[in-house]
C-alpha positions in Angstrom: 0.0 0.0 0.0 1.2 3.5 -0.8 0.3 6.0 1.9 0.8 9.7 1.9 0.8 11.4 5.3 0.1 15.1 5.3 1.0 17.1 8.4 2.0 20.7 9.0 5.2 19.8 10.9 7.0 16.6 11.4 9.9 14.9 13.2 12.4 16.2 14.3 10.1 19.2 15.2 9.5 17.8 18.7 9.0 21.1 20.3 5.3 20.9 19.1 4.7 18.0 21.4 3.1 14.5 21.2 1.8 14.2 17.7 5.2 14.7 16.2 6.6 11.6 17.9 3.5 9.5 17.8 2.9 10.0 14.1 6.5 9.2 13.3 6.4 6.0 15.4 3.2 5.0 13.6 4.7 5.6 10.2 7.9 3.7 11.0 5.8 0.7 12.1 3.7 0.8 8.9 7.0 0.7 6.9 8.2 -2.3 8.9 5.0 -4.1 7.9 6.0 -3.7 4.2 4.1 -0.5 3.2 5.4 2.7 1.6 4.8 5.8 3.7 5.7 9.2 2.4 5.3 12.4 4.4 5.0 15.9 3.0 5.2 18.7 5.5 6.8 22.0 6.3 10.0 22.9 8.2 8.1 24.5 11.0 9.6 23.9 14.4 12.9 22.6 13.0 16.0 24.2 14.3 18.6 25.5 11.8 21.2 23.4 13.5 19.3 20.3 12.5 20.3 21.1 8.9 17.2 19.8 7.1 17.3 20.5 3.4 14.1 21.5 1.6 12.4 20.0 -1.5 14.0 16.6 -1.4 13.1 13.2 0.0 14.7 12.3 3.3 14.9 8.8 4.6 13.9 8.8 8.3 14.0 5.1 9.4 12.7 4.2 5.9 9.9 6.8 6.1 10.3 9.2 3.2 9.9 12.8 4.2 9.9 16.0 2.2 10.0 19.4 4.0 8.8 22.6 2.4 9.4 26.2 3.4 6.6 28.2 4.9 5.9 31.9 5.7 4.3 33.7 8.6 2.9 32.2 11.8 4.4 28.8 12.4 1.1 27.4 13.6 -0.6 28.2 10.3 2.3 27.4 7.9 1.3 29.1 4.7 3.4 27.4 2.0 3.1 27.8 -1.8 5.8 25.2 -2.4 3.8 22.7 -0.3 0.7 23.4 -2.3 2.4 22.9 -5.7 4.1 19.6 -4.6 1.0 18.2 -3.0 -1.0 18.8 -6.1 1.7 17.1 -8.1 2.1 13.9 -6.0 -1.2 13.1 -4.3 -2.5 11.2 -7.3 0.3 8.6 -6.9 -1.0 7.2 -3.6 -3.6 4.7 -2.5 -4.7 6.6 0.6 -4.0 10.0 2.2 -3.7 10.4 6.0 -4.1 14.0 7.2 -3.1 14.9 10.7 -4.4 18.2 12.1 -7.2 20.7 11.3 -6.3 24.4 11.4 -3.1 24.6 9.3 -2.7 25.6 5.7 -1.1 22.2 4.7 -4.2 20.4 6.1 -6.5 22.5 4.0 -4.4 21.9 0.9 -4.1 18.2 1.5 -7.9 17.9 1.9 -8.5 19.8 -1.3 -6.0 17.7 -3.3 -7.3 14.4 -2.0 -10.9 15.5 -2.8 -10.0 16.8 -6.3 -8.1 13.6 -7.2 -10.7 11.4 -5.6 -8.3 9.8 -3.2 -9.8 8.4 0.0 -8.5 10.4 3.0 -8.6 10.0 6.7 -8.4 12.9 9.1 -6.8 12.7 12.6 -7.8 15.9 14.5 -5.5 15.0 17.4 -7.5 17.0 19.9 -8.0 20.1 17.7 -11.8 19.7 17.6 -12.6 19.5 21.3 -15.0 22.3 22.2 -12.8 23.6 24.9 -9.7 23.6 22.6 -11.6 25.5 19.9 -12.7 28.1 22.5 -9.3 28.4 24.1 -7.7 30.5 21.5 -8.8 32.3 18.2 -12.3 30.7 18.7 -14.0 33.1 16.3 -11.6 32.4 13.4 -11.7 28.7 14.0 -15.5 28.6 13.9 -15.6 30.6 10.7 -13.0 28.2 9.2 -15.1 25.2 10.2 -18.2 26.7 8.5 -16.3 27.6 5.3 -13.9 24.8 4.9 -13.2 22.4 7.7 -16.7 21.1 8.2 -17.0 20.3 4.5 -13.8 18.2 4.4 -14.7 16.4 7.7 -17.9 15.3 6.0 -16.0 14.3 2.8 -13.3 12.3 4.6 -13.5 8.5 4.3 -13.0 8.4 8.1 -12.1 10.5 11.1 -9.5 9.0 13.4 -9.9 9.6 17.1 -7.3 8.5 19.6 -9.8 7.8 22.5 -13.5 7.2 23.0 -13.6 10.5 24.9 -12.3 12.4 21.9 -14.8 10.7 19.6 -17.9 11.3 21.7 -17.1 14.9 22.5 -16.1 15.9 19.0 -19.2 14.3 17.5 -21.4 15.9 20.0 -19.8 19.4 19.5 -19.8 19.3 15.7 -23.0 17.2 15.3 -21.2 14.8 13.0 -21.6 11.0 12.7 -18.9 10.0 10.2 -17.2 6.7 9.7 -15.2 6.7 12.9 -11.9 5.0 13.7 -10.8 4.8 17.3 -7.1 3.9 17.5 -4.7 4.9 20.4 -1.3 6.3 20.0 1.5 3.8 20.4 5.1 3.6 21.6 8.1 1.5 20.8 8.6 -0.6 23.9 12.0 -1.8 22.7 13.4 1.7 23.0 12.3 2.1 26.6 13.7 -1.2 27.7 17.2 -0.1 26.9 17.2 3.1 28.9 19.3 2.7 32.0 22.2 5.2 31.7 21.6 7.2 34.9 25.1 8.7 34.7 24.1 10.6 31.6 21.1 12.1 33.4 23.0 12.9 36.6 25.8 14.6 34.6 23.2 16.7 32.7 21.1 17.6 35.8 23.4 17.3 38.9 20.8 19.1 41.0 18.5 16.0 40.5 21.0 13.4 41.6 19.5 11.2 44.3 16.5 13.6 44.6 12.8 12.7 44.8 10.8 14.5 42.2 7.4 14.7 40.6 7.6 15.0 36.8 5.6 17.2 34.5 6.7 16.6 30.9 5.4 18.3 27.8 5.0 21.7 26.2 4.6 24.5 28.8 1.2 25.7 27.7 -1.8 27.2 29.5 -4.0 24.1 28.9 -1.5 21.9 30.8 -2.8 23.2 34.1 0.2 24.7 35.8 -2.1 27.1 37.6 -3.4 24.0 39.4 -0.2 21.9 39.6 2.0 24.5 41.3 -0.4 25.4 44.2 -1.0 21.6 44.6 2.7 21.0 44.9 3.0 23.7 47.5 0.4 21.8 49.6 2.1 18.4 49.0 5.6 19.5 50.1 4.4 20.9 53.4 5.0 17.3 54.7 7.7 16.4 52.1 10.1 19.4 52.0 12.7 17.4 50.2 10.4 16.9 47.2 11.0 18.7 43.9 8.9 19.4 40.9 10.6 18.9 37.5 9.1 20.8 34.6 10.5 19.3 31.4 9.4 20.9 28.2 9.7 23.8 25.8 8.1 27.2 26.2 5.0 27.6 24.1 4.3 31.2 22.9 5.8 32.8 26.1 3.7 31.0 28.7 6.8 29.9 30.6 7.1 33.4 32.1 3.6 33.1 33.5 4.5 29.7 35.1 7.5 31.3 36.7 5.3 34.0 38.1 2.9 31.4 39.6 5.9 29.6 41.1 7.2 32.9 42.7 3.7 33.7 44.1 3.8 30.3 45.8 7.4 30.7 47.0 8.5 27.5 45.3 11.6 28.8 43.4 13.8 26.3 45.4 11.5 23.4 44.7 11.1 23.6 41.0 13.7 22.6 38.3 13.3 23.4 34.7 15.1 21.1 32.2 13.8 22.5 28.9 12.9 20.2 26.1 14.0 16.6 26.7 14.2 14.0 23.9 15.6 10.6 23.3 17.5 8.9 26.2 17.3 12.0 28.5 13.5 12.0 28.2 13.2 8.3 29.2 15.6 8.7 32.0 13.6 11.6 33.4 10.6 9.2 33.6 12.6 6.3 35.1 14.0 8.5 37.9 10.7 10.2 38.8 8.6 9.2 41.8 5.4 10.0 39.9 4.1 11.7 36.8 1.3 14.3 36.8 -0.8 15.7 34.0 -3.4 18.2 35.2 -4.6 19.3 31.7 -7.7 21.2 31.0 -8.0 19.4 27.6 -6.0 16.5 26.1 -7.3 14.2 23.3 -5.0 11.4 24.4 -2.0 12.0 26.7 1.1 10.5 25.2 3.2 11.4 28.2 0.9 9.4 30.5 1.4 6.3 28.4 5.2 6.9 28.3 5.3 7.3 32.1 3.3 4.0 32.6 5.7 2.2 30.3 8.6 3.4 32.5 6.9 1.9 35.6 6.0 5.1 37.5 2.5 5.9 38.8 0.4 8.6 37.1 -2.0 11.2 38.3 -4.1 13.0 35.6 -7.3 15.0 35.3 -10.6 13.6 33.9 -10.1 16.0 31.0 -7.2 13.9 29.6 -8.7 11.7 26.8 -7.1 8.5 28.0 -8.4 8.9 31.6 -11.4 6.7 30.9 -9.2 3.7 29.9 -6.8 4.2 32.8 -9.7 4.4 35.3 -11.2 1.2 33.8 -7.9 -0.6 34.1 -7.1 0.8 37.6 -3.8 2.0 36.2 -3.6 5.5 37.6 -5.3 8.1 39.8 -7.9 10.3 38.0 -8.7 13.6 39.6 -11.1 16.5 39.1 -10.0 19.8 37.6 -9.2 21.6 40.9 -6.3 22.0 43.3 -7.8 20.1 46.2 -8.5 17.0 44.1 -5.0 17.1 42.6 -3.5 17.3 46.1 -5.5 14.3 47.2 -4.5 12.3 44.1 -0.8 12.9 44.6 -1.1 12.2 48.4 -2.8 8.9 47.6 0.2 7.7 45.7 2.5 8.5 48.6 0.3 7.1 51.4 -1.0 3.9 49.9 2.0 1.8 48.8 -0.1 -1.2 47.9 -2.3 0.9 45.6 0.8 2.4 44.1 2.3 -1.1 43.3 -1.1 -2.3 41.9 -1.3 0.8 39.6 2.2 0.4 38.3 1.6 -3.3 37.5 -1.8 -2.6 35.9 -0.1 0.2 33.9 2.5 -2.2 32.5 -0.2 -4.8 31.6 -2.2 -2.0 29.9 0.8 -0.8 27.9 1.8 -4.3 26.7 -1.8 -5.1 25.7 -3.0 -1.9 24.1 -0.1 0.5 23.2 2.7 -1.4 21.5 3.3 0.5 18.3 3.2 -2.7 16.1 -0.2 -3.5 17.4 -1.4 0.0 16.7 0.0 -0.1 13.2 -1.9 -3.3 12.6 -5.1 -1.6 13.6 -4.4 1.4 11.4 -3.7 -0.8 8.4 -7.0 -2.7 8.9 -8.8 0.7 8.9 -7.0 1.7 5.7 -8.0 -1.6 4.1 -11.7 -1.1 5.0 -11.6 2.4 3.5 -10.1 1.2 0.3 -12.7 -1.7 0.1 -15.5 0.8 0.6 -14.1 2.9 -2.2 -14.1 0.0 -4.6 -17.7 -0.9 -3.8 
């Protein structure tokens, strides 16, 4: 099968968070199963030091990737070269997989697939939650949905959701009932198994050597709930003054300064460590060395970092606004809390106070990871969905 994946930014643009890694892992797994996966994208989020050349095919773990230049706002990615190339190549593929909603490449990809009568699947990746739409530029987004987005969502062969929560809430919000595909994000368990170089981590972050810390990993954005997490940590360390909070992730549109203000207001400057963006071995070591992982998000379609933390054998605390929270609650693999400081404090304290519950959740988390989130299993599910779409087209 020849698959074209269209996305506004792609690996190694990891500063944009979860979808960058999860989409690349999926594509690599699809290639390992004998299929051709090509990605056309822009160079948004890619550092100049990464030396990515434009307008040529790159081989990234046998996934072919072509980067195009863009102009203006990096979360919209207007790109005339992208438009020309996509119109030129889309006809050569069996199926088109489009990740995202609001960016120019997504609009172009949808138009091209529609014009050339190629079946396409759209993965909104949390972009269509009502609270996400209303969080920023809501008026523009709603106009876009009326003029363009809604049309292509209806014309898509399927909409791919990463959780039941995302599916139900998006369908209710937009009043759509398309062919739905619910497939989780996956991770490569082989990579995690080989991460044990604590010296590398201690040399990079000597302040964390032999320290107990709670980990928050991901982009530093408003929706991640730092306004809840930091006051909660203040409460927790009243009885555990040796405990640290590690915030690992890149600043998103200047919100880091607001987080630092909240930390100062709570007099926690000595209890918080910023590592910046972590990737590769350092990221996995940050998980392995943590006491617990916390994700107090206001909105999250999936929660890649929660799955990564469980795979590393640490307990997780997350809000009921994280898409994967239903599955975690069902499998008793983590603590699910309400969206307020008091509930978050109770959730964190529960992990520290009930050792038997902690062990049970860690074990259930590992079982859950092996059963549902191995990337090869996820790729098999996605291929089955592609096959169904192509069969419907033939009929």
